[in-house]
TIGU-389788 format. One record per atom (N, C-alpha, C): residue number from 1; residue in three letters; z, x, y; atom name. Coordinates in steps of 0.001 Angstrom, whole numbers, plus 500000, padded with zeros to 6 digits. Example, Ala and Ser with C-alpha at 12.3 -4.5 7.8 and 13.67 -1.06 7.14 Angstrom:
BEGIN
+-----+------+--------+--------+--------+------+
| seq | type |      z |      x |      y | atom |
+-----+------+--------+--------+--------+------+
|   1 |  Ala | 507800 | 513190 | 494310 |    N |
|   1 |  Ala | 507800 | 512300 | 495500 |   CA |
|   1 |  Ala | 507800 | 513200 | 496700 |    C |
|   2 |  Ser | 507080 | 512850 | 497750 |    N |
|   2 |  Ser | 507140 | 513670 | 498940 |   CA |
|   2 |  Ser | 507870 | 512900 | 500030 |    C |
+-----+------+--------+--------+--------+------+
REM end
This chain:
BEGIN
+-----+------+--------+--------+--------+------+
| seq | type |      z |      x |      y | atom |
+-----+------+--------+--------+--------+------+
|   1 |  Met | 691752 | 449066 | 895223 |    N |
|   1 |  Met | 690439 | 448620 | 894521 |   CA |
|   1 |  Met | 689169 | 447825 | 895328 |    C |
|   2 |  Glu | 688168 | 448140 | 895036 |    N |
|   2 |  Glu | 686986 | 447624 | 895765 |   CA |
|   2 |  Glu | 685768 | 447040 | 895009 |    C |
|   3 |  Val | 685467 | 446129 | 895535 |    N |
|   3 |  Val | 684827 | 444938 | 894781 |   CA |
|   3 |  Val | 683228 | 445510 | 895009 |    C |
|   4 |  His | 682633 | 445604 | 894022 |    N |
|   4 |  His | 681027 | 446111 | 894010 |   CA |
|   4 |  His | 679602 | 444635 | 893765 |    C |
|   5 |  Ser | 680539 | 443743 | 892798 |    N |
|   5 |  Ser | 679664 | 442578 | 892834 |   CA |
|   5 |  Ser | 681015 | 441444 | 892340 |    C |
|   6 |  Val | 680407 | 440032 | 892743 |    N |
|   6 |  Val | 681467 | 439366 | 892428 |   CA |
|   6 |  Val | 681073 | 438544 | 890776 |    C |
|   7 |  Ser | 679876 | 438677 | 891048 |    N |
|   7 |  Ser | 679260 | 437999 | 890060 |   CA |
|   7 |  Ser | 677749 | 438901 | 889253 |    C |
|   8 |  Pro | 677895 | 439429 | 888346 |    N |
|   8 |  Pro | 678836 | 440103 | 887708 |   CA |
|   8 |  Pro | 680309 | 440649 | 888203 |    C |
|   9 |  Pro | 681285 | 440556 | 887815 |    N |
|   9 |  Pro | 682342 | 441042 | 888234 |   CA |
|   9 |  Pro | 682436 | 442771 | 888076 |    C |
|  10 |  Val | 682190 | 443300 | 889299 |    N |
|  10 |  Val | 681975 | 444908 | 889146 |   CA |
|  10 |  Val | 683192 | 445566 | 889895 |    C |
|  11 |  Val | 683880 | 445859 | 889672 |    N |
|  11 |  Val | 685236 | 446756 | 890812 |   CA |
|  11 |  Val | 685241 | 447909 | 890546 |    C |
|  12 |  Gln | 685546 | 448762 | 891267 |    N |
|  12 |  Gln | 685867 | 450382 | 891071 |   CA |
|  12 |  Gln | 687414 | 450568 | 891936 |    C |
|  13 |  Val | 688166 | 451192 | 890532 |    N |
|  13 |  Val | 689663 | 451692 | 890889 |   CA |
|  13 |  Val | 690030 | 452754 | 890988 |    C |
|  14 |  Tyr | 690501 | 452674 | 892261 |    N |
|  14 |  Tyr | 690997 | 454693 | 893156 |   CA |
|  14 |  Tyr | 692361 | 454734 | 892809 |    C |
|  15 |  Asp | 692836 | 455663 | 891962 |    N |
|  15 |  Asp | 694277 | 456350 | 891624 |   CA |
|  15 |  Asp | 694616 | 455576 | 891185 |    C |
|  16 |  Leu | 694172 | 455257 | 889549 |    N |
|  16 |  Leu | 694510 | 454789 | 888567 |   CA |
|  16 |  Leu | 695833 | 455770 | 887904 |    C |
|  17 |  Met | 695234 | 456462 | 887813 |    N |
|  17 |  Met | 696723 | 457549 | 887608 |   CA |
|  17 |  Met | 696595 | 458813 | 888310 |    C |
|  18 |  Ser | 698369 | 459177 | 888456 |    N |
|  18 |  Ser | 698626 | 460070 | 889919 |   CA |
|  18 |  Ser | 697988 | 461607 | 889375 |    C |
|  19 |  Asp | 698105 | 462367 | 890386 |    N |
|  19 |  Asp | 697421 | 463785 | 889835 |   CA |
|  19 |  Asp | 698341 | 464116 | 888857 |    C |
|  20 |  Lys | 699489 | 464042 | 889071 |    N |
|  20 |  Lys | 700800 | 464689 | 887490 |   CA |
|  20 |  Lys | 699649 | 464461 | 886439 |    C |
|  21 |  Thr | 699447 | 462905 | 886294 |    N |
|  21 |  Thr | 698991 | 462762 | 885007 |   CA |
|  21 |  Thr | 697618 | 463123 | 884703 |    C |
|  22 |  Thr | 696964 | 463218 | 885420 |    N |
|  22 |  Thr | 695586 | 463925 | 885627 |   CA |
|  22 |  Thr | 695783 | 465315 | 884827 |    C |
|  23 |  Ala | 696456 | 466138 | 885681 |    N |
|  23 |  Ala | 696690 | 467106 | 885146 |   CA |
|  23 |  Ala | 697063 | 467337 | 883819 |    C |
|  24 |  Glu | 698236 | 466572 | 882958 |    N |
|  24 |  Glu | 698627 | 466630 | 881819 |   CA |
|  24 |  Glu | 697506 | 466283 | 880927 |    C |
|  25 |  Val | 697097 | 464916 | 881536 |    N |
|  25 |  Val | 695907 | 464878 | 880753 |   CA |
|  25 |  Val | 694658 | 465967 | 880482 |    C |
|  26 |  Thr | 694171 | 466455 | 881650 |    N |
|  26 |  Thr | 693219 | 468184 | 881500 |   CA |
|  26 |  Thr | 693724 | 469147 | 880988 |    C |
|  27 |  Ser | 695610 | 469653 | 880482 |    N |
|  27 |  Ser | 695704 | 470849 | 880089 |   CA |
|  27 |  Ser | 696129 | 469887 | 878308 |    C |
|  28 |  Leu | 696294 | 468737 | 878011 |    N |
|  28 |  Leu | 695961 | 468656 | 877261 |   CA |
|  28 |  Leu | 694866 | 468653 | 876569 |    C |
|  29 |  Ala | 694201 | 467864 | 877009 |    N |
|  29 |  Ala | 692729 | 467794 | 876130 |   CA |
|  29 |  Ala | 691719 | 469395 | 876203 |    C |
|  30 |  Ser | 692120 | 470108 | 877583 |    N |
|  30 |  Ser | 691476 | 471609 | 877204 |   CA |
|  30 |  Ser | 691045 | 472268 | 876348 |    C |
|  31 |  Pro | 691437 | 472750 | 875434 |    N |
|  31 |  Pro | 691818 | 473515 | 874062 |   CA |
|  31 |  Pro | 690836 | 472768 | 872927 |    C |
|  32 |  Ser | 690720 | 471987 | 872949 |    N |
|  32 |  Ser | 689440 | 470890 | 872254 |   CA |
|  32 |  Ser | 688446 | 470566 | 872660 |    C |
|  33 |  Leu | 688110 | 471341 | 873818 |    N |
|  33 |  Leu | 686865 | 470412 | 874846 |   CA |
|  33 |  Leu | 685429 | 471468 | 874093 |    C |
|  34 |  Leu | 684940 | 470465 | 873702 |    N |
|  34 |  Leu | 683279 | 471183 | 873311 |   CA |
|  34 |  Leu | 682033 | 470775 | 873982 |    C |
|  35 |  Arg | 681017 | 471717 | 874112 |    N |
|  35 |  Arg | 680269 | 470971 | 874192 |   CA |
|  35 |  Arg | 679762 | 469875 | 873837 |    C |
|  36 |  Ala | 679339 | 469026 | 874692 |    N |
|  36 |  Ala | 678892 | 467488 | 874477 |   CA |
|  36 |  Ala | 677201 | 467951 | 873755 |    C |
|  37 |  Arg | 677168 | 466708 | 872527 |    N |
|  37 |  Arg | 676077 | 467160 | 871390 |   CA |
|  37 |  Arg | 675457 | 465952 | 871733 |    C |
|  38 |  Ile | 674251 | 465622 | 871247 |    N |
|  38 |  Ile | 673465 | 464574 | 871050 |   CA |
|  38 |  Ile | 673392 | 463841 | 869604 |    C |
|  39 |  Leu | 673117 | 462921 | 869070 |    N |
|  39 |  Leu | 672354 | 462654 | 867509 |   CA |
|  39 |  Leu | 671122 | 463475 | 867481 |    C |
|  40 |  Gly | 670222 | 463398 | 867922 |    N |
|  40 |  Gly | 668841 | 464262 | 867640 |   CA |
|  40 |  Gly | 668594 | 463994 | 866789 |    C |
|  41 |  Thr | 667452 | 464441 | 865966 |    N |
|  41 |  Thr | 666047 | 464066 | 865099 |   CA |
|  41 |  Thr | 666932 | 464418 | 863697 |    C |
|  42 |  Pro | 665921 | 463597 | 863113 |    N |
|  42 |  Pro | 666570 | 463577 | 861658 |   CA |
|  42 |  Pro | 666608 | 464938 | 861206 |    C |
|  43 |  Asp | 665672 | 466230 | 861640 |    N |
|  43 |  Asp | 665508 | 467368 | 861489 |   CA |
|  43 |  Asp | 666309 | 468575 | 862068 |    C |
|  44 |  Asn | 667349 | 468211 | 863379 |    N |
|  44 |  Asn | 668301 | 468748 | 864064 |   CA |
|  44 |  Asn | 669221 | 467215 | 864587 |    C |
|  45 |  Pro | 669959 | 466434 | 863367 |    N |
|  45 |  Pro | 670686 | 465914 | 863723 |   CA |
|  45 |  Pro | 671845 | 465747 | 864715 |    C |
|  46 |  Asn | 672606 | 467339 | 865183 |    N |
|  46 |  Asn | 673460 | 467529 | 866389 |   CA |
|  46 |  Asn | 673327 | 468250 | 866853 |    C |
|  47 |  Gln | 672436 | 468069 | 867563 |    N |
|  47 |  Gln | 672137 | 468966 | 868983 |   CA |
|  47 |  Gln | 672665 | 469109 | 870168 |    C |
|  48 |  Lys | 672755 | 470064 | 871024 |    N |
|  48 |  Lys | 673307 | 470641 | 872153 |   CA |
|  48 |  Lys | 671431 | 469459 | 873182 |    C |
|  49 |  Ser | 672378 | 468791 | 874498 |    N |
|  49 |  Ser | 671421 | 468222 | 875086 |   CA |
|  49 |  Ser | 670967 | 469413 | 876022 |    C |
|  50 |  Lys | 669938 | 468747 | 877139 |    N |
|  50 |  Lys | 669832 | 469600 | 877715 |   CA |
|  50 |  Lys | 669775 | 469000 | 879538 |    C |
|  51 |  Leu | 670333 | 467634 | 879134 |    N |
|  51 |  Leu | 670448 | 466662 | 880077 |   CA |
|  51 |  Leu | 671594 | 466729 | 879912 |    C |
|  52 |  Arg | 673117 | 466726 | 878628 |    N |
|  52 |  Arg | 674116 | 466363 | 878966 |   CA |
|  52 |  Arg | 674682 | 467744 | 878753 |    C |
|  53 |  Thr | 675068 | 468026 | 879936 |    N |
|  53 |  Thr | 675843 | 469554 | 880317 |   CA |
|  53 |  Thr | 677658 | 469621 | 880347 |    C |
|  54 |  Ser | 678090 | 468549 | 879803 |    N |
|  54 |  Ser | 679409 | 468222 | 879776 |   CA |
|  54 |  Ser | 679793 | 468540 | 878617 |    C |
|  55 |  Ala | 681331 | 469181 | 878600 |    N |
|  55 |  Ala | 682075 | 469176 | 877452 |   CA |
|  55 |  Ala | 683593 | 468552 | 877659 |    C |
|  56 |  Val | 683156 | 467767 | 876101 |    N |
|  56 |  Val | 683982 | 466497 | 875698 |   CA |
|  56 |  Val | 685224 | 466764 | 874812 |    C |
|  57 |  Thr | 686228 | 465858 | 874853 |    N |
|  57 |  Thr | 686575 | 465660 | 873616 |   CA |
|  57 |  Thr | 687875 | 464553 | 873530 |    C |
|  58 |  Trp | 688073 | 463999 | 872419 |    N |
|  58 |  Trp | 688852 | 462417 | 872210 |   CA |
|  58 |  Trp | 690392 | 463605 | 872050 |    C |
|  59 |  Ile | 690916 | 462525 | 872625 |    N |
|  59 |  Ile | 692926 | 462661 | 872282 |   CA |
|  59 |  Ile | 693276 | 460922 | 871824 |    C |
|  60 |  His | 693905 | 460910 | 871092 |    N |
|  60 |  His | 694840 | 459558 | 870737 |   CA |
|  60 |  His | 695785 | 459333 | 871873 |    C |
|  61 |  Glu | 696344 | 458473 | 871817 |    N |
|  61 |  Glu | 696677 | 458006 | 872813 |   CA |
|  61 |  Glu | 698968 | 458022 | 872601 |    C |
|  62 |  Thr | 698988 | 458396 | 871466 |    N |
|  62 |  Thr | 700149 | 459041 | 870798 |   CA |
|  62 |  Thr | 700337 | 460359 | 870157 |    C |
|  63 |  Phe | 699190 | 461311 | 870786 |    N |
|  63 |  Phe | 699220 | 462752 | 870577 |   CA |
|  63 |  Phe | 700114 | 463327 | 871142 |    C |
|  64 |  His | 700523 | 462587 | 872651 |    N |
|  64 |  His | 701731 | 463152 | 873302 |   CA |
|  64 |  His | 702032 | 461766 | 874382 |    C |
|  65 |  Lys | 703327 | 462228 | 874295 |    N |
|  65 |  Lys | 703882 | 460861 | 874975 |   CA |
|  65 |  Lys | 704196 | 460109 | 876663 |    C |
|  66 |  Asn | 703128 | 461898 | 877285 |    N |
|  66 |  Asn | 702630 | 461048 | 878858 |   CA |
|  66 |  Asn | 701300 | 460218 | 878706 |    C |
|  67 |  Leu | 700520 | 459910 | 877394 |    N |
|  67 |  Leu | 699235 | 459255 | 877833 |   CA |
|  67 |  Leu | 699315 | 458216 | 876766 |    C |
|  68 |  Arg | 700810 | 457799 | 876612 |    N |
|  68 |  Arg | 701187 | 456642 | 876002 |   CA |
|  68 |  Arg | 700615 | 455348 | 877429 |    C |
|  69 |  Asp | 701095 | 455743 | 878317 |    N |
|  69 |  Asp | 700604 | 454516 | 879999 |   CA |
|  69 |  Asp | 699478 | 454500 | 880091 |    C |
|  70 |  Ile | 698406 | 455239 | 879815 |    N |
|  70 |  Ile | 697208 | 454758 | 880170 |   CA |
|  70 |  Ile | 695984 | 453438 | 879657 |    C |
|  71 |  Pro | 695989 | 453483 | 878391 |    N |
|  71 |  Pro | 695961 | 452039 | 877905 |   CA |
|  71 |  Pro | 696843 | 450595 | 878073 |    C |
|  72 |  Arg | 697897 | 450876 | 878743 |    N |
|  72 |  Arg | 698666 | 449830 | 879403 |   CA |
|  72 |  Arg | 698242 | 449571 | 881111 |    C |
|  73 |  Leu | 697978 | 450878 | 881639 |    N |
|  73 |  Leu | 697132 | 451015 | 882944 |   CA |
|  73 |  Leu | 696120 | 450058 | 883139 |    C |
|  74 |  Ile | 695082 | 450799 | 882274 |    N |
|  74 |  Ile | 693952 | 449899 | 881661 |   CA |
|  74 |  Ile | 693689 | 448243 | 881254 |    C |
|  75 |  His | 694736 | 448384 | 880583 |    N |
|  75 |  His | 695128 | 446930 | 880201 |   CA |
|  75 |  His | 695158 | 445442 | 881514 |    C |
|  76 |  Glu | 695756 | 446423 | 882291 |    N |
|  76 |  Glu | 697242 | 445929 | 883784 |   CA |
|  76 |  Glu | 695796 | 445494 | 884971 |    C |
|  77 |  Val | 694713 | 446277 | 884559 |    N |
|  77 |  Val | 693583 | 445945 | 885938 |   CA |
|  77 |  Val | 692293 | 445636 | 885408 |    C |
|  78 |  Thr | 692139 | 446005 | 883664 |    N |
|  78 |  Thr | 690814 | 444833 | 883477 |   CA |
|  78 |  Thr | 691688 | 444355 | 882805 |    C |
|  79 |  Gly | 692462 | 443879 | 881774 |    N |
|  79 |  Gly | 693340 | 442901 | 880729 |   CA |
|  79 |  Gly | 692297 | 443076 | 879650 |    C |
|  80 |  Leu | 691866 | 443909 | 879349 |    N |
|  80 |  Leu | 691068 | 444532 | 878452 |   CA |
|  80 |  Leu | 692172 | 445244 | 877544 |    C |
|  81 |  Asn | 692212 | 444964 | 876343 |    N |
|  81 |  Asn | 693076 | 445378 | 874918 |   CA |
|  81 |  Asn | 692409 | 447208 | 875210 |    C |
|  82 |  Ala | 693714 | 448081 | 875602 |    N |
|  82 |  Ala | 692779 | 449536 | 875168 |   CA |
|  82 |  Ala | 693763 | 450080 | 874135 |    C |
|  83 |  Thr | 694569 | 449313 | 873471 |    N |
|  83 |  Thr | 694962 | 450697 | 872462 |   CA |
|  83 |  Thr | 694744 | 450110 | 871261 |    C |
|  84 |  Thr | 694302 | 452166 | 870908 |    N |
|  84 |  Thr | 693358 | 452295 | 869668 |   CA |
|  84 |  Thr | 693625 | 451498 | 868815 |    C |
|  85 |  Gly | 693493 | 451419 | 867820 |    N |
|  85 |  Gly | 693187 | 450415 | 866511 |   CA |
|  85 |  Gly | 693474 | 449087 | 866637 |    C |
|  86 |  Asn | 693787 | 448558 | 868026 |    N |
|  86 |  Asn | 692823 | 447457 | 867913 |   CA |
|  86 |  Asn | 691485 | 447272 | 868815 |    C |
|  87 |  Ala | 691308 | 447918 | 869388 |    N |
|  87 |  Ala | 690175 | 447116 | 870207 |   CA |
|  87 |  Ala | 689610 | 448804 | 870843 |    C |
|  88 |  Ala | 689453 | 449784 | 870589 |    N |
|  88 |  Ala | 689170 | 450780 | 871416 |   CA |
|  88 |  Ala | 689346 | 451822 | 870706 |    C |
|  89 |  Glu | 688305 | 453059 | 871412 |    N |
|  89 |  Glu | 688254 | 454147 | 871048 |   CA |
|  89 |  Glu | 689599 | 455515 | 871511 |    C |
|  90 |  Asp | 689709 | 456527 | 870997 |    N |
|  90 |  Asp | 690368 | 457460 | 871710 |   CA |
|  90 |  Asp | 690361 | 458069 | 872832 |    C |
|  91 |  Leu | 691249 | 458496 | 873951 |    N |
|  91 |  Leu | 690259 | 458664 | 875161 |   CA |
|  91 |  Leu | 689690 | 459850 | 875281 |    C |
|  92 |  Gln | 688687 | 459979 | 876116 |    N |
|  92 |  Gln | 687462 | 460575 | 875835 |   CA |
|  92 |  Gln | 688050 | 461088 | 877236 |    C |
|  93 |  Val | 687875 | 462187 | 877100 |    N |
|  93 |  Val | 688061 | 463530 | 878429 |   CA |
|  93 |  Val | 686814 | 464491 | 878596 |    C |
|  94 |  Ser | 686130 | 464128 | 879414 |    N |
|  94 |  Ser | 684840 | 464895 | 879836 |   CA |
|  94 |  Ser | 685117 | 465829 | 880943 |    C |
|  95 |  Ser | 684260 | 466905 | 880994 |    N |
|  95 |  Ser | 684778 | 468554 | 882283 |   CA |
|  95 |  Ser | 683176 | 468165 | 881960 |    C |
|  96 |  Tyr | 682772 | 468712 | 883454 |    N |
|  96 |  Tyr | 681403 | 468951 | 883944 |   CA |
|  96 |  Tyr | 681486 | 470213 | 884392 |    C |
|  97 |  Gly | 682363 | 470943 | 884582 |    N |
|  97 |  Gly | 682766 | 472155 | 884946 |   CA |
|  97 |  Gly | 682463 | 472675 | 885837 |    C |
|  98 |  Ser | 682665 | 474204 | 886782 |    N |
|  98 |  Ser | 682358 | 474482 | 888134 |   CA |
|  98 |  Ser | 680737 | 474764 | 888654 |    C |
|  99 |  Ile | 680160 | 474714 | 887229 |    N |
|  99 |  Ile | 678640 | 474360 | 887499 |   CA |
|  99 |  Ile | 677823 | 473080 | 887847 |    C |
| 100 |  Gly | 679008 | 471956 | 888171 |    N |
| 100 |  Gly | 678103 | 471304 | 888432 |   CA |
| 100 |  Gly | 677664 | 470133 | 886929 |    C |
| 101 |  Gly | 678154 | 470437 | 885831 |    N |
| 101 |  Gly | 677798 | 469965 | 884522 |   CA |
| 101 |  Gly | 676983 | 468064 | 884731 |    C |
| 102 |  His | 676596 | 467978 | 883541 |    N |
| 102 |  His | 675460 | 466407 | 884114 |   CA |
| 102 |  His | 675629 | 465916 | 882902 |    C |
| 103 |  Tyr | 676188 | 464055 | 883119 |    N |
| 103 |  Tyr | 676480 | 463436 | 881657 |   CA |
| 103 |  Tyr | 675394 | 462542 | 882037 |    C |
| 104 |  Asp | 674077 | 462516 | 881279 |    N |
| 104 |  Asp | 672805 | 461329 | 881342 |   CA |
| 104 |  Asp | 673793 | 460156 | 880616 |    C |
| 105 |  Tyr | 672893 | 458861 | 881157 |    N |
| 105 |  Tyr | 673161 | 457545 | 880863 |   CA |
| 105 |  Tyr | 672762 | 457982 | 879010 |    C |
| 106 |  His | 673259 | 456742 | 877953 |    N |
| 106 |  His | 672987 | 457001 | 876949 |   CA |
| 106 |  His | 673048 | 455664 | 876031 |    C |
| 107 |  Leu | 672624 | 455947 | 874930 |    N |
| 107 |  Leu | 673080 | 453899 | 874054 |   CA |
| 107 |  Leu | 674243 | 455380 | 872938 |    C |
| 108 |  Asp | 675310 | 454054 | 873173 |    N |
| 108 |  Asp | 676699 | 454523 | 872102 |   CA |
| 108 |  Asp | 676079 | 453507 | 870590 |    C |
| 109 |  Ala | 675601 | 452497 | 871080 |    N |
| 109 |  Ala | 674928 | 451737 | 869683 |   CA |
| 109 |  Ala | 673937 | 452494 | 868928 |    C |
| 110 |  Leu | 674475 | 452184 | 867440 |    N |
| 110 |  Leu | 673292 | 453610 | 866274 |   CA |
| 110 |  Leu | 673302 | 452324 | 865467 |    C |
| 111 |  Phe | 671429 | 452278 | 866025 |    N |
| 111 |  Phe | 670880 | 450840 | 865199 |   CA |
| 111 |  Phe | 669980 | 451310 | 864106 |    C |
| 112 |  Asp | 669171 | 450956 | 863902 |    N |
| 112 |  Asp | 667956 | 451508 | 862942 |   CA |
| 112 |  Asp | 667891 | 452418 | 863089 |    C |
| 113 |  Pro | 667778 | 453211 | 862086 |    N |
| 113 |  Pro | 667486 | 454667 | 862411 |   CA |
| 113 |  Pro | 665934 | 454990 | 863084 |    C |
| 114 |  Met | 664855 | 454818 | 862410 |    N |
| 114 |  Met | 663456 | 454486 | 862990 |   CA |
| 114 |  Met | 663641 | 454129 | 864371 |    C |
| 115 |  Val | 664022 | 453338 | 864794 |    N |
| 115 |  Val | 663813 | 453070 | 866147 |   CA |
| 115 |  Val | 664869 | 453978 | 866993 |    C |
| 116 |  Arg | 666174 | 454314 | 866764 |    N |
| 116 |  Arg | 666733 | 455142 | 867340 |   CA |
| 116 |  Arg | 665678 | 456488 | 867839 |    C |
| 117 |  Phe | 665215 | 456745 | 866186 |    N |
| 117 |  Phe | 664737 | 458068 | 866393 |   CA |
| 117 |  Phe | 663389 | 457735 | 867489 |    C |
| 118 |  Lys | 662882 | 456638 | 867959 |    N |
| 118 |  Lys | 661393 | 456615 | 868096 |   CA |
| 118 |  Lys | 661906 | 456587 | 870160 |    C |
| 119 |  Leu | 663030 | 456190 | 870277 |    N |
| 119 |  Leu | 663550 | 455946 | 871632 |   CA |
| 119 |  Leu | 663983 | 457660 | 872012 |    C |
| 120 |  Leu | 663808 | 458215 | 871341 |    N |
| 120 |  Leu | 664697 | 459714 | 871782 |   CA |
| 120 |  Leu | 663895 | 460760 | 872187 |    C |
+-----+------+--------+--------+--------+------+
REM end
């Protein structure tokens, strides 16, 4: 683990999952990967992004027995409850592809629609 900042606490964790687990997650997620989309505009609310060129999917930790340990590992490292249904969402898997896909920063919070569309 590498500490980037003490206040606020920011750490980088290496090798949280084994290569075997990573390969299993990749295999389980691959069939459902789709091009990432953004909220867009009122006229085109679900559009492909020119800045976000990854493929993405979400899988529930109970989808396969080998996924069940991932929320526990996250909890052990962060202290956060990472179990879906309590305080977390499904596991997000992103593929940046062999052509160097890109996933630009973005706001996940959905607030007042007029403000949201002014930001786009």
